[in-house]
C-alpha positions in Angstrom: -23.5 -10.7 -4.0 -25.5 -7.7 -5.0 -24.1 -4.9 -7.1 -24.5 -2.4 -4.3 -22.4 -4.5 -2.1 -19.8 -4.9 -4.8 -19.7 -1.1 -5.4 -18.6 -0.7 -1.8 -15.4 -2.8 -2.4 -12.1 -1.4 -3.5 -10.5 -2.2 -6.8 -8.2 -4.7 -5.3 -11.0 -6.5 -3.5 -13.1 -6.6 -6.7 -10.2 -8.1 -8.6 -9.7 -10.7 -5.9 -13.4 -11.5 -5.9 -13.4 -12.0 -9.7 -10.3 -14.2 -9.5 -11.9 -16.3 -6.8 -15.1 -16.7 -8.8 -13.2 -17.8 -11.9 -11.3 -20.4 -9.9 -14.5 -21.7 -8.4 -16.0 -21.9 -11.9 -13.0 -23.9 -13.0 -13.5 -26.4 -10.2 -17.2 -26.7 -10.7 -16.7 -27.3 -14.5 -14.3 -30.2 -13.6 -17.0 -31.6 -11.2 -19.6 -31.2 -14.0 -17.4 -33.1 -16.4 -17.1 -36.0 -14.0 -20.8 -36.0 -13.2 -20.4 -35.1 -9.5 -21.8 -31.5 -9.6 -24.4 -31.1 -6.9 -25.6 -27.6 -7.6 -25.5 -26.7 -11.3 -27.1 -23.3 -10.7 -24.0 -22.2 -8.9 -22.2 -22.0 -12.3 -24.7 -19.4 -13.5 -24.4 -17.4 -10.3 -20.7 -17.3 -10.6 -20.7 -16.3 -14.2 -23.0 -13.4 -13.4 -20.8 -12.4 -10.5 -17.8 -12.3 -12.8 -19.7 -10.2 -15.3 -20.7 -7.8 -12.5 -17.2 -7.5 -11.3 -15.8 -6.9 -14.8 -18.5 -4.3 -15.4 -17.7 -2.4 -12.2 -13.9 -2.5 -13.0 -14.6 -1.2 -16.5 -16.8 1.6 -15.1 -14.0 2.6 -12.8 -11.6 2.7 -15.8 -14.0 5.0 -17.7 -14.7 7.1 -14.7 -18.4 6.4 -14.7 -19.9 7.1 -11.3 -22.2 4.8 -9.4 -25.0 7.4 -9.4 -25.1 7.8 -13.2 -27.9 6.0 -15.0 -28.1 5.1 -18.7 -31.3 7.1 -19.1 -29.6 10.4 -18.1 -27.4 10.4 -21.1 -30.3 10.0 -23.5 -32.1 12.9 -21.9 -29.1 15.2 -22.0 -28.5 14.5 -25.7 -32.0 15.4 -26.7 
C-alpha cells in the first residue's frame, strides 16, 4: 500500500492496518522457522508497511501535515 493511500485512512484504520500487518509478520515468521515460507519478500513488504503506519501515526501526534516536506524547514531556518 502506498503512503498516499495510507494518508487517506483514519487513525483507527491505520492502527488496525498496523495490527493486521504485525499479526501477518508473526504468522510468516512461524512459517519461515518451519521452512514452509513460499514468499520471503512478503516479510520485508510488511515490515515496511508497519514502519509507514507508525510514521504516519507519529506525524499525526506531532501535528505534522501531509503537505509539509523536510526541505521546507531547512530553508526557513536559513
